[in-house]
Phi, psi and omega in degrees: 000142181287132183285320183224147172214160183236139172215168183240134179227107177050050177083359178255132175271127177247119176255114182259138179244149180228138175087225184261139170246103185224193184296339179276325184260340183302320179299322178296317178297316180300318179298315180296316180294317180298318177298317180294316182294328180296337178278359177053058177289163176295326180213152178223120180240129174260114183265110181253024180305321183257021177270129180253355173208128177238104180273177181297328178295323177293320178293325177296323176301316180296317180292321177297317179297314180303319183291323188258353183289145182290158180299333183278359182244122175278139185235134178209165179232137172262115181209129179212122177120176186292334183279338185234297185293325181298309178297327179294324179284316182298319182277351180088001178301325181295346175286341184246343184235131176296132177245140174231152183279332178220160177294321179301317179296317180297313181296321178297317179296317178297318180294321178296317179295322182286339179280340181288000000 
């Protein structure tokens, strides 16, 4: 099964992850995110709905992305539950990265902002 995939929804790049994001898989995720960010999309969402483990290497990917993403690209993460949103909140990553509970909520929020 594919660990990560990318799709486009109304000018927003959605990178979906499945399974564990740990020291073995985080470099692959970072490469995919970096390639997507280099195209300077209006928005970039990392969908962790199907992630069952988020290690420190995965959180580092999110912080690195937040640090290096261009001003013209909005960045957010979809994370809900003990495996994803809880570690992001406990470690303080959620103070620097927008979190949404579902992909639909994130996409609706991004679309609302771009309409303003």
